[in-house]
N, CA, C and O of each residue as an XYZ file, in Angstrom:
756
protein
N       6.658      5.892     26.071
C       7.036      5.792     24.677
C       5.763      5.624     23.838
O       4.904      4.811     24.178
N       5.638      6.382     22.754
C       4.447      6.322     21.907
C       4.502      5.089     20.999
O       5.545      4.454     20.845
N       3.354      4.772     20.407
C       3.301      3.661     19.455
C       4.223      3.927     18.265
O       4.887      3.016     17.771
N       4.259      5.194     17.804
C       5.132      5.530     16.679
C       6.599      5.354     17.047
O       7.391      4.906     16.218
N       6.972      5.696     18.268
C       8.357      5.509     18.705
C       8.705      4.019     18.725
O       9.798      3.629     18.314
N       7.779      3.191     19.202
C       8.016      1.741     19.202
C       8.144      1.221     17.782
O       8.985      0.365     17.509
N       7.318      1.729     16.871
C       7.371      1.313     15.474
C       8.703      1.709     14.834
O       9.298      0.925     14.094
N       9.161      2.909     15.116
C      10.420      3.384     14.524
C      11.606      2.486     14.872
O      12.561      2.396     14.100
N      11.553      1.837     16.001
C      12.642      0.939     16.397
C      12.773     -0.249     15.445
O      13.815     -0.903     15.420
N      11.735     -0.536     14.665
C      11.758     -1.679     13.752
C      11.990     -1.278     12.298
O      12.003     -2.142     11.421
N      12.168     -0.021     12.032
C      12.378      0.446     10.659
C      13.827      0.217     10.273
O      14.739      0.753     10.902
N      14.034     -0.581      9.236
C      15.395     -0.964      8.866
C      15.817     -0.460      7.491
O      17.011     -0.438      7.193
N      14.864     -0.052      6.639
C      15.230      0.412      5.303
C      15.131      1.928      5.226
O      14.487      2.567      6.059
N      15.773      2.485      4.222
C      15.714      3.936      4.015
C      14.271      4.386      3.784
O      13.850      5.401      4.339
N      13.514      3.655      2.982
C      12.120      4.035      2.717
C      11.280      3.974      3.987
O      10.444      4.846      4.222
N      11.497      2.958      4.799
C      10.737      2.854      6.051
C      11.028      4.039      6.955
O      10.116      4.570      7.588
N      12.283      4.461      7.027
C      12.642      5.561      7.922
C      12.078      6.903      7.449
O      11.813      7.777      8.274
N      11.891      7.083      6.147
C      11.391      8.365      5.638
C       9.863      8.396      5.519
O       9.284      9.460      5.298
N       9.214      7.252      5.661
C       7.772      7.152      5.468
C       7.018      7.768      6.641
O       7.429      7.624      7.793
N       5.913      8.456      6.347
C       5.075      9.049      7.387
C       4.044      8.018      7.845
O       3.107      7.692      7.116
N       4.231      7.513      9.060
C       3.350      6.482      9.604
C       2.192      7.039     10.403
O       1.312      6.280     10.809
N       2.163      8.311     10.636
C       1.046      8.894     11.365
C      -0.080      9.141     10.367
O      -0.129     10.189      9.723
N      -0.986      8.169     10.242
C      -2.046      8.250      9.250
C      -3.100      9.288      9.602
O      -3.943      9.615      8.767
N      -3.071      9.806     10.811
C      -3.987     10.866     11.191
C      -3.498     12.200     10.616
O      -4.298     13.057     10.240
N      -2.185     12.358     10.555
C      -1.602     13.581     10.007
C      -2.031     13.724      8.547
O      -1.810     12.824      7.737
N      -2.634     14.841      8.225
C      -3.084     15.090      6.860
C      -4.428     14.474      6.522
O      -4.866     14.552      5.374
N      -5.095     13.862      7.498
C      -6.378     13.199      7.224
C      -7.420     14.172      6.673
O      -8.339     13.757      5.967
N      -7.289     15.443      6.985
C      -8.226     16.445      6.466
C      -8.209     16.498      4.932
O      -9.204     16.882      4.318
N      -7.092     16.116      4.316
C      -6.978     16.162      2.858
C      -7.275     14.817      2.188
O      -7.241     14.727      0.961
N      -7.558     13.787      2.957
C      -7.831     12.476      2.362
C      -9.105     12.534      1.518
O     -10.017     13.316      1.785
N      -9.136     11.682      0.492
C     -10.376     11.495     -0.242
C     -11.389     10.873      0.714
O     -11.024     10.096      1.597
N     -12.636     11.211      0.537
C     -13.678     10.580      1.337
C     -14.723      9.988      0.396
O     -14.854     10.407     -0.754
N     -15.456      9.017      0.902
C     -16.407      8.254      0.118
C     -17.341      9.156     -0.675
O     -17.564      8.926     -1.864
N     -17.888     10.178     -0.029
C     -18.895     11.030     -0.669
C     -18.335     11.845     -1.836
O     -19.106     12.350     -2.652
N     -17.011     11.983     -1.930
C     -16.410     12.826     -2.968
C     -15.730     12.026     -4.080
O     -15.281     12.617     -5.062
N     -15.643     10.706     -3.954
C     -14.892      9.904     -4.929
C     -15.693      9.762     -6.214
O     -16.879      9.434     -6.195
N     -15.022     10.013     -7.326
C     -15.630      9.958     -8.644
C     -15.320      8.602     -9.289
O     -14.164      8.309     -9.596
N     -16.338      7.790     -9.490
C     -16.159      6.457    -10.061
C     -15.683      6.578    -11.512
O     -16.181      7.402    -12.279
N     -14.716      5.744    -11.867
C     -14.154      5.735    -13.208
C     -12.944      6.630    -13.374
O     -12.233      6.537    -14.375
N     -12.703      7.494    -12.404
C     -11.560      8.406    -12.495
C     -10.273      7.635    -12.269
O     -10.187      6.805    -11.365
N      -9.278      7.912    -13.092
C      -7.982      7.234    -12.994
C      -6.915      8.247    -12.600
O      -6.881      9.371    -13.101
N      -6.049      7.819    -11.692
C      -4.973      8.676    -11.197
C      -3.642      7.946    -11.340
O      -3.590      6.725    -11.487
N      -2.591      8.716    -11.294
C      -1.257      8.133    -11.160
C      -0.681      8.656     -9.847
O      -0.694      9.858     -9.582
N      -0.177      7.734     -9.035
C       0.377      8.125     -7.738
C       1.525      9.114     -7.939
O       2.271      9.027     -8.915
N       1.653     10.046     -7.009
C       2.681     11.084     -7.107
C       4.088     10.529     -6.914
O       5.040     11.025     -7.517
N       4.223      9.508     -6.080
C       5.548      8.944     -5.808
C       5.735      7.638     -6.576
O       4.776      6.911     -6.832
N       6.959      7.359     -6.932
C       7.327      6.094     -7.573
C       8.155      5.285     -6.577
O       8.765      5.846     -5.666
N       8.171      3.982     -6.752
C       8.856      3.080     -5.836
C       9.963      2.353     -6.589
O       9.689      1.539     -7.471
N      11.215      2.647     -6.240
C      12.336      1.895     -6.805
C      12.517      0.651     -5.948
O      12.755      0.746     -4.744
N      12.401     -0.519     -6.575
C      12.504     -1.789     -5.865
C      13.977     -2.062     -5.550
O      14.813     -2.114     -6.452
N      14.280     -2.234     -4.273
C      15.647     -2.575     -3.865
C      15.634     -3.923     -3.156
O      14.611     -4.356     -2.624
N      16.777     -4.568     -3.162
C      16.910     -5.821     -2.432
C      16.619     -5.603     -0.950
O      16.028     -6.459     -0.291
N      17.038     -4.456     -0.436
C      16.793     -4.106      0.960
C      15.289     -4.097      1.266
O      14.861     -4.608      2.301
N      14.488     -3.513      0.361
C      13.035     -3.456      0.555
C      12.429     -4.861      0.578
O      11.635     -5.189      1.459
N      12.811     -5.677     -0.391
C      12.252     -7.029     -0.496
C      12.639     -7.853      0.727
O      11.791     -8.506      1.336
N      13.914     -7.820      1.083
C      14.387     -8.619      2.214
C      13.711     -8.179      3.523
O      13.272     -9.022      4.306
N      13.630     -6.885      3.755
C      13.008     -6.385      4.988
C      11.543     -6.805      5.065
O      11.067     -7.208      6.126
N      10.834     -6.713      3.955
C       9.428     -7.112      3.971
C       9.300     -8.608      4.223
O       8.513     -9.036      5.067
N      10.075     -9.402      3.491
C      10.000    -10.857      3.656
C      10.317    -11.276      5.085
O       9.635    -12.133      5.647
N      11.335    -10.685      5.668
C      11.676    -11.020      7.060
C      10.594    -10.533      8.022
O      10.304    -11.188      9.023
N      10.006     -9.391      7.715
C       8.963     -8.833      8.567
C       7.701     -9.687      8.618
O       6.976     -9.670      9.612
N       7.439    -10.436      7.543
C       6.266    -11.321      7.539
C       6.672    -12.763      7.834
O       5.905    -13.698      7.604
N       7.892    -12.927      8.348
C       8.407    -14.207      8.844
C       8.571    -15.273      7.769
O       8.415    -16.463      8.044
N       8.887    -14.850      6.536
C       9.249    -15.824      5.509
C      10.491    -16.562      5.982
O      11.333    -15.980      6.665
N      10.616    -17.826      5.631
C      11.803    -18.587      6.037
C      12.492    -19.284      4.866
O      13.624    -19.746      5.009
N      11.835    -19.368      3.720
C      12.434    -19.999      2.549
C      13.616    -19.155      2.080
O      13.477    -17.939      1.950
N      14.783    -19.769      1.820
C      15.948    -18.983      1.395
C      15.746    -18.231      0.080
O      16.457    -17.260     -0.179
N      14.799    -18.651     -0.754
C      14.501    -17.876     -1.967
C      13.947    -16.501     -1.628
O      13.992    -15.586     -2.451
N      13.419    -16.355     -0.400
C      12.852    -15.097      0.069
C      13.771    -14.361      1.041
O      13.634    -13.152      1.223
N      14.709    -15.079      1.669
C      15.448    -14.484      2.783
C      16.966    -14.499      2.641
O      17.659    -13.889      3.456
N      17.492    -15.167      1.646
C      18.945    -15.265      1.471
C      19.305    -14.773      0.069
O      19.167    -15.517     -0.902
N      19.766    -13.522     -0.043
C      20.042    -12.952     -1.361
C      21.015    -13.786     -2.208
O      20.807    -13.949     -3.410
N      22.066    -14.308     -1.589
C      23.037    -15.111     -2.354
C      22.406    -16.396     -2.869
O      22.599    -16.770     -4.026
N      21.666    -17.059     -2.023
C      20.980    -18.289     -2.423
C      19.990    -17.980     -3.562
O      19.930    -18.709     -4.551
N      19.225    -16.903     -3.413
C      18.240    -16.529     -4.428
C      18.906    -16.194     -5.763
O      18.369    -16.537     -6.816
N      20.060    -15.535     -5.739
C      20.759    -15.222     -6.995
C      21.114    -16.500     -7.763
O      21.125    -16.507     -8.994
N      21.401    -17.574     -7.031
C      21.780    -18.844     -7.674
C      20.581    -19.718     -8.039
O      20.647    -20.471     -9.010
N      19.481    -19.631     -7.273
C      18.410    -20.609     -7.427
C      17.040    -20.038     -7.813
O      16.169    -20.794     -8.242
N      16.837    -18.766     -7.677
C      15.542    -18.167     -7.978
C      15.304    -18.153     -9.495
O      16.254    -17.991    -10.260
N      14.067    -18.318     -9.932
C      13.787    -18.244    -11.374
C      14.059    -16.856    -11.966
O      14.233    -16.719    -13.177
N      14.094    -15.831    -11.112
C      14.361    -14.469    -11.591
C      15.802    -14.036    -11.355
O      16.239    -13.015    -11.886
N      16.545    -14.806    -10.560
C      17.898    -14.390    -10.188
C      17.912    -13.364     -9.066
O      18.971    -12.843     -8.715
N      16.754    -13.071     -8.504
C      16.585    -12.108     -7.405
C      15.854    -12.783     -6.262
O      15.316    -13.881     -6.406
N      15.845    -12.103     -5.117
C      14.958    -12.532     -4.037
C      13.526    -12.546     -4.552
O      13.117    -11.662     -5.304
N      12.775    -13.549     -4.143
C      11.346    -13.549     -4.456
C      10.625    -12.689     -3.423
O      11.118    -12.499     -2.311
N       9.462    -12.174     -3.794
C       8.695    -11.324     -2.884
C       7.522    -12.084     -2.297
O       6.905    -12.922     -2.956
N       7.231    -11.778     -1.057
C       5.997    -12.245     -0.436
C       4.842    -11.677     -1.281
O       4.948    -10.563     -1.793
N       3.741    -12.435     -1.429
C       2.635    -11.951     -2.263
C       2.068    -10.588     -1.859
O       1.502     -9.889     -2.700
N       2.208    -10.203     -0.605
C       1.678     -8.906     -0.179
C       2.720     -7.785     -0.213
O       2.469     -6.701      0.314
N       3.874     -8.026     -0.820
C       4.892     -6.983     -0.969
C       4.308     -5.754     -1.655
O       4.723     -4.628     -1.384
N       3.350     -5.972     -2.539
C       2.775     -4.833     -3.262
C       2.015     -3.871     -2.352
O       1.777     -2.727     -2.736
N       1.630     -4.313     -1.151
C       0.947     -3.409     -0.217
C       1.885     -2.287      0.204
O       1.484     -1.123      0.245
N       3.133     -2.629      0.518
C       4.065     -1.575      0.920
C       4.338     -0.620     -0.231
O       4.538      0.573     -0.004
N       4.349     -1.123     -1.469
C       4.540     -0.241     -2.624
C       3.373      0.734     -2.718
O       3.577      1.930     -2.929
N       2.150      0.229     -2.560
C       0.973      1.103     -2.639
C       1.008      2.179     -1.561
O       0.803      3.356     -1.856
N       1.265      1.790     -0.327
C       1.284      2.777      0.754
C       2.373      3.823      0.523
O       2.163      5.003      0.801
N       3.516      3.408      0.023
C       4.605      4.349     -0.251
C       4.202      5.316     -1.372
O       4.378      6.527     -1.242
N       3.669      4.784     -2.458
C       3.317      5.625     -3.606
C       2.144      6.556     -3.320
O       2.092      7.670     -3.840
N       1.205      6.101     -2.496
C      -0.030      6.843     -2.239
C       0.074      7.741     -1.014
O      -0.931      8.316     -0.597
N       1.220      7.876     -0.447
C       1.337      8.636      0.802
C       0.547      9.938      0.756
O      -0.077     10.319      1.747
N       0.569     10.613     -0.370
C      -0.239     11.826     -0.539
C      -0.966     11.715     -1.868
O      -0.546     10.968     -2.751
N      -2.055     12.458     -2.009
C      -2.747     12.491     -3.289
C      -3.900     11.514     -3.379
O      -4.298     10.909     -2.383
N      -4.433     11.364     -4.584
C      -5.584     10.490     -4.796
C      -5.326      9.068     -4.303
O      -4.199      8.573     -4.333
N      -6.380      8.441     -3.857
C      -6.383      7.066     -3.354
C      -5.818      6.973     -1.947
O      -5.638      5.873     -1.424
N      -5.534      8.123     -1.322
C      -5.015      8.073      0.048
C      -6.070      7.609      1.034
O      -5.777      7.472      2.221
N      -7.275      7.368      0.581
C      -8.343      6.854      1.434
C      -7.964      5.515      2.060
O      -8.556      5.141      3.072
N      -6.993      4.769      1.496
C      -6.616      3.491      2.118
C      -5.946      3.724      3.473
O      -5.776      2.785      4.250
N      -5.568      4.963      3.757
C      -4.967      5.315      5.043
C      -5.986      5.929      6.003
O      -5.617      6.327      7.108
N      -7.248      6.015      5.611
C      -8.255      6.762      6.345
C      -8.522      6.194      7.736
O      -8.747      4.992      7.885
N      -8.498      7.059      8.758
C      -8.891      6.619     10.096
C     -10.315      6.079     10.073
O     -11.213      6.710      9.516
N     -10.519      4.927     10.669
C     -11.846      4.323     10.738
C     -12.170      3.389      9.592
O     -13.227      2.758      9.600
N     -11.284      3.277      8.594
C     -11.541      2.383      7.457
C     -11.383      0.927      7.891
O     -10.583      0.602      8.768
N     -12.163      0.068      7.256
C     -12.056     -1.379      7.492
C     -11.953     -2.082      6.144
O     -12.512     -1.617      5.150
N     -11.241     -3.197      6.115
C     -10.957     -3.903      4.869
C     -11.762     -5.204      4.806
O     -11.369     -6.194      5.423
N     -12.888     -5.222      4.068
C     -13.659     -6.454      3.983
C     -13.211     -7.386      2.866
O     -13.695     -8.515      2.787
N     -12.299     -6.947      1.998
C     -11.880     -7.854      0.940
C     -10.913     -7.244     -0.039
O     -10.858     -6.030     -0.235
N     -10.146     -8.139     -0.652
C      -9.213     -7.724     -1.686
C      -8.904     -8.927     -2.560
O      -9.095    -10.079     -2.168
N      -8.420     -8.622     -3.758
C      -8.006     -9.660     -4.691
C      -6.759     -9.148     -5.390
O      -6.677     -7.974     -5.751
N      -5.796    -10.026     -5.578
C      -4.528     -9.647     -6.194
C      -4.244    -10.576     -7.368
O      -4.405    -11.792     -7.265
N      -3.818     -9.986     -8.488
C      -3.352    -10.767     -9.629
C      -1.904    -10.368     -9.894
O      -1.608     -9.202    -10.158
N      -1.014    -11.341     -9.820
C       0.393    -11.118    -10.143
C       0.598    -11.485    -11.608
O       0.233    -12.578    -12.041
N       1.187    -10.561    -12.365
C       1.481    -10.826    -13.775
C       2.929    -11.279    -13.934
O       3.233    -12.141    -14.760
N       3.806    -10.698    -13.146
C       5.194    -11.159    -13.058
C       5.830    -10.527    -11.828
O       5.383     -9.473    -11.377
N       6.875    -11.160    -11.276
C       7.486    -10.620    -10.046
C       8.141     -9.255    -10.296
O       8.553     -8.931    -11.410
N       8.220     -8.475     -9.222
C       9.008     -7.254     -9.275
C      10.474     -7.655     -9.314
O      10.856     -8.693     -8.772
N      11.290     -6.834     -9.953
C      12.719     -7.109    -10.044
C      13.496     -5.975     -9.387
O      13.105     -4.811     -9.478
N      14.571     -6.314     -8.742
C      15.439     -5.310     -8.131
C      15.850     -4.292     -9.201
O      16.260     -4.658    -10.302
N      15.731     -3.021     -8.852
C      16.091     -1.939     -9.763
C      14.919     -1.362    -10.533
O      15.020     -0.252    -11.056
N      13.807     -2.084    -10.619
C      12.661     -1.537    -11.334
C      12.101     -0.326    -10.583
O      12.165     -0.245     -9.356
N      11.560      0.597    -11.350
C      10.863      1.748    -10.780
C       9.380      1.545    -11.057
O       8.950      1.505    -12.210
N       8.606      1.416     -9.987
C       7.195      1.079    -10.108
C       6.335      2.337    -10.024
O       6.480      3.161     -9.121
N       5.438      2.450    -10.997
C       4.425      3.499    -11.030
C       3.092      2.848    -10.711
O       2.773      1.778    -11.230
N       2.325      3.490     -9.867
C       1.020      2.970     -9.463
C      -0.064      3.809    -10.112
O      -0.078      5.034     -9.992
N      -0.977      3.129    -10.805
C      -2.132      3.794    -11.401
C      -3.379      3.288    -10.692
O      -3.561      2.084    -10.508
N      -4.226      4.216    -10.302
C      -5.358      3.925     -9.425
C      -6.663      4.317    -10.114
O      -6.782      5.413    -10.662
N      -7.632      3.419    -10.081
C      -8.934      3.694    -10.675
C     -10.022      3.388     -9.657
O     -10.069      2.291     -9.099
N     -10.890      4.354     -9.417
C     -12.052      4.133     -8.549
C     -13.075      3.337     -9.361
O     -13.600      3.837    -10.356
N     -13.360      2.097     -8.940
C     -14.233      1.217     -9.719
C     -15.694      1.272     -9.308
O     -16.578      1.294    -10.165
N     -15.960      1.295     -8.006
C     -17.347      1.184     -7.560
C     -17.467      1.693     -6.127
O     -16.520      1.608     -5.346
N     -18.619      2.212     -5.800
C     -18.940      2.540     -4.409
C     -20.419      2.275     -4.212
O     -21.231      2.470     -5.117
N     -20.752      1.827     -3.015
C     -22.125      1.477     -2.710
C     -22.333      1.512     -1.204
O     -21.387      1.566     -0.418
N     -23.602      1.481     -0.836
C     -23.978      1.452      0.583
C     -24.734      0.149      0.817
O     -25.664     -0.186      0.083
N     -24.327     -0.568      1.835
C     -25.015     -1.799      2.225
C     -25.111     -1.821      3.745
O     -24.108     -1.667      4.442
N     -26.307     -2.009      4.244
C     -26.565     -2.050      5.684
C     -25.945     -0.850      6.414
O     -25.396     -0.990      7.507
N     -26.041      0.323      5.792
C     -25.559      1.543      6.419
C     -24.053      1.760      6.339
O     -23.546      2.745      6.875
N     -23.333      0.861      5.682
C     -21.876      0.993      5.550
C     -21.531      1.434      4.120
O     -22.177      1.028      3.153
N     -20.498      2.272      4.017
C     -20.100      2.861      2.740
C     -18.864      2.127      2.199
O     -17.771      2.231      2.756
N     -19.060      1.388      1.108
C     -18.015      0.568      0.493
C     -17.419      1.292     -0.704
O     -18.097      2.058     -1.389
N     -16.141      1.035     -0.940
C     -15.443      1.602     -2.089
C     -14.442      0.572     -2.601
O     -13.705     -0.030     -1.819
N     -14.421      0.373     -3.917
C     -13.431     -0.511     -4.535
C     -12.583      0.294     -5.505
O     -13.094      1.024     -6.354
N     -11.289      0.143     -5.357
C     -10.302      0.727     -6.263
C      -9.538     -0.403     -6.928
O      -9.378     -1.481     -6.357
N      -9.069     -0.148     -8.135
C      -8.134     -1.042     -8.811
C      -6.791     -0.336     -8.858
O      -6.693      0.791     -9.344
N      -5.756     -0.997     -8.355
C      -4.405     -0.456     -8.375
C      -3.577     -1.288     -9.351
O      -3.436     -2.497     -9.174
N      -3.034     -0.648    -10.372
C      -2.199     -1.320    -11.371
C      -0.759     -0.872    -11.188
O      -0.474      0.321    -11.092
N       0.136     -1.836    -11.140
C       1.566     -1.612    -10.895
C       2.327     -1.806    -12.201
O       2.337     -2.900    -12.765
N       2.968     -0.733    -12.679
C       3.740     -0.795    -13.924
C       5.201     -0.494    -13.637
O       5.519      0.323    -12.773
N       6.092     -1.164    -14.371
C       7.499     -0.795    -14.256
C       7.808      0.299    -15.269
O       6.924      0.744    -16.001
N       9.062      0.728    -15.308
C       9.452      1.848    -16.169
C       9.317      1.534    -17.656
O       9.289      2.456    -18.472
N       9.231      0.249    -18.032
C       9.024     -0.157    -19.426
C       7.533     -0.329    -19.745
O       7.175     -0.837    -20.808
N       6.666      0.098    -18.811
C       5.205     -0.001    -18.946
C       4.711     -1.442    -18.965
O       3.671     -1.736    -19.553
N       5.453     -2.339    -18.324
C       5.016     -3.724    -18.160
C       4.135     -3.785    -16.912
O       4.546     -3.360    -15.832
N       2.923     -4.315    -17.070
C       2.018     -4.469    -15.935
C       2.517     -5.622    -15.071
O       2.570     -6.766    -15.523
N       2.879     -5.318    -13.833
C       3.463     -6.311    -12.928
C       2.416     -6.981    -12.049
O       2.493     -8.184    -11.800
N       1.434     -6.210    -11.575
C       0.417     -6.753    -10.673
C      -0.797     -5.827    -10.680
O      -0.705     -4.650    -11.030
N      -1.932     -6.390    -10.285
C      -3.166     -5.620    -10.112
C      -3.761     -6.003     -8.766
O      -3.832     -7.180     -8.413
N      -4.188     -4.984     -8.019
C      -4.788     -5.206     -6.701
C      -6.152     -4.529     -6.702
O      -6.254     -3.319     -6.908
N      -7.199     -5.317     -6.472
C      -8.540     -4.783     -6.297
C      -8.779     -4.733     -4.797
O      -8.749     -5.758     -4.117
N      -9.012     -3.553     -4.301
C      -9.075     -3.316     -2.858
C     -10.411     -2.693     -2.507
O     -10.785     -1.658     -3.059
N     -11.129     -3.317     -1.593
C     -12.404     -2.778     -1.131
C     -12.267     -2.417      0.342
O     -11.774     -3.208      1.146
N     -12.708     -1.219      0.680
C     -12.721     -0.771      2.067
C     -14.112     -0.265      2.421
O     -14.872      0.180      1.562
N     -14.419     -0.345      3.701
C     -15.576      0.342      4.258
C     -15.017      1.629      4.855
O     -14.122      1.596      5.699
N     -15.553      2.753      4.411
C     -14.996      4.055      4.784
C     -15.988      4.908      5.551
O     -17.201      4.738      5.421
N     -15.461      5.833      6.357
C     -16.330      6.883      6.867
C     -16.838      7.672      5.647
O     -16.041      7.995      4.765
N     -18.126      7.987      5.573
C     -18.666      8.563      4.340
C     -18.339     10.033      4.079
O     -18.306     10.450      2.921
N     -18.099     10.821      5.113
C     -17.933     12.267      4.922
C     -16.666     12.761      5.632
O     -16.070     12.046      6.438
N     -16.280     13.974      5.319
C     -15.126     14.591      5.996
C     -15.371     14.695      7.500
O     -14.459     14.490      8.302
N     -16.589     15.009      7.867
C     -16.904     15.117      9.293
C     -16.693     13.772      9.998
O     -16.189     13.735     11.120
N     -17.071     12.685      9.353
C     -16.853     11.352      9.943
C     -15.360     11.044     10.067
O     -14.928     10.466     11.064
N     -14.573     11.425      9.064
C     -13.120     11.224      9.144
C     -12.553     12.030     10.304
O     -11.724     11.528     11.063
N     -12.997     13.288     10.447
C     -12.532     14.123     11.564
C     -12.852     13.466     12.907
O     -12.038     13.478     13.830
N     -14.052     12.891     12.994
C     -14.468     12.237     14.237
C     -13.570     11.035     14.536
O     -13.117     10.872     15.669
N     -13.310     10.200     13.541
C     -12.420      9.056     13.746
C     -11.006      9.505     14.095
O     -10.363      8.922     14.967
N     -10.527     10.535     13.417
C      -9.174     11.036     13.692
C      -9.078     11.559     15.129
O      -8.069     11.352     15.803
N     -10.123     12.231     15.587
C     -10.125     12.744     16.962
C     -10.160     11.595     17.977
O      -9.507     11.674     19.018
N     -10.908     10.542     17.687
C     -10.953      9.389     18.579
C      -9.586      8.745     18.695
O      -9.173      8.335     19.779
N      -8.878      8.657     17.560
C      -7.552      8.048     17.560
C      -6.574      8.870     18.393
O      -5.711      8.302     19.062
N      -6.693     10.175     18.365
C      -5.789     11.064     19.108
C      -6.027     10.969     20.620
O      -5.123     11.207     21.420
N      -7.266     10.614     20.994
C      -7.609     10.541     22.424
C      -7.002      9.325     23.095
O      -6.809      9.324     24.310
N      -6.696      8.281     22.317
C      -6.179      7.030     22.923
C      -4.748      7.160     23.387
O      -4.180      6.202     23.912
C-alpha cells in the first residue's frame, strides 16, 4: 500500500477527498526561487467555502479536545461566534486548498523546508464564508548557500473583510533543475 493510499483512508471531508496530495505531480509548473518576482501580488485561483465539516475535521485531526473546537452543538451555545472555533493553523489547509495550482504553489515544492512563519488573526473564520487568498512575494535572499523566500498570504471573506495574514518563509530549491532533482529523489523512495 502506498503512502497516498494510507493517507486517503483518513480523508473525511469532501474537500480532502478531492484534493491532490501528490505534491510531485505538476512540480514542473511550480514557481521556483530564481523566477519569483518580489512585490508581485496574486489571487489564488480557488476559493475556500468554510464548512463546519472542514473545521471539525481539522480540529479533530490536530487532537483538539475543548468542546468549543470539537462539539458543534456545544459551540453553537457557548462560542463567542456561535460556531466551532478553529485551531490557529486552520488557515494552512485553506492556503493549500486555494493554492493547489497557480502562483505561490512553491509552498508545495519538493525539497522545501520551513524555517519560520508568523500568523496574525484579525477575526475567526465563520461557517459559510467564502475565503479568497491573496499572495504577495515579499522578499528573497541567499544565506549560507540556501535560497529563502517570504510570501504574505492575506485571507479575505466575500465581504472583503481581512480575516488573517500569514507570513511564510521557506528555503527552496533555487532552479527548475533542482526541483526536478528533488522530485526524482522522492519518486525513488
